[in-house]
N, C-alpha and C positions, 0 to 999 in steps of 0.2 A: 568884636573886642579881642577875641582869642587870636585872630589873625594879626592884629596890630601888635599885640604883645609878643607874638612869635617873631614878627619882623624886627621889632625893637631889640629883642634878646639876641637875634642873629647879628644885627648890626653892632650891638655892644660887644659881642664876642669877637667879631671881626676887628673892631677898633682895638680891643685889648690884645689880640694876636699881633697886630701891627705895631702897637706902642710898647709892648713888653720888651722886645730886644733892644729897642732904642733907649728905654729907661735903664735897662740892665747895663748897657755899655756906657751910659753917661755917668753912672755912679762910680767913684774911685774909692777903693777901700783904703783905710788909713794904714800908714806904714808902721810896722811894729817897732817899738823902741828897743834898741839894743840893751840887753841886760847882762850884767856881769855874772849872774848866778847860773847861766846856762852852761852845760858841759860842752867841751870841744867835740868836734865831729869824730875824732879818732877814738874816743871812748865808746861811742856807739858801734863803730866798726870792730873794735876789740871784742865787745860782748857778742856781736853777731858772729865773729869768727869762733869764739869759744862755744857758742851754741851749735854752730855748724859742725865743729869737730866732735862735739858730744853726740849729736844725732848720727853722724857718719860712723862713729866708733860703735855705737849701740847697734846700728843696722848691719854692720859688717862683722859683728861677733858671731862665731859659729854657734849653732844651736846644740844643746846638750841632749841629743836624742839617743835613746838606747837601741839595741838591736831588735827589740820587739815592737817598736813604733811603726 
């Protein structure tokens, strides 16, 4: 009985491995509806530039070390 269960589980696993990519490729995700409330792309790029300038400015600031450090 254990051998039959082992064979059945292996064949089921093989069938799932073969059919999983086929079913994943067959499903088509729904297209998102265009919304008027989303921000334009340049707003995100602007904030990214501001954050980049802030990080670069802080990292390039000279350290205030004394002569005893």
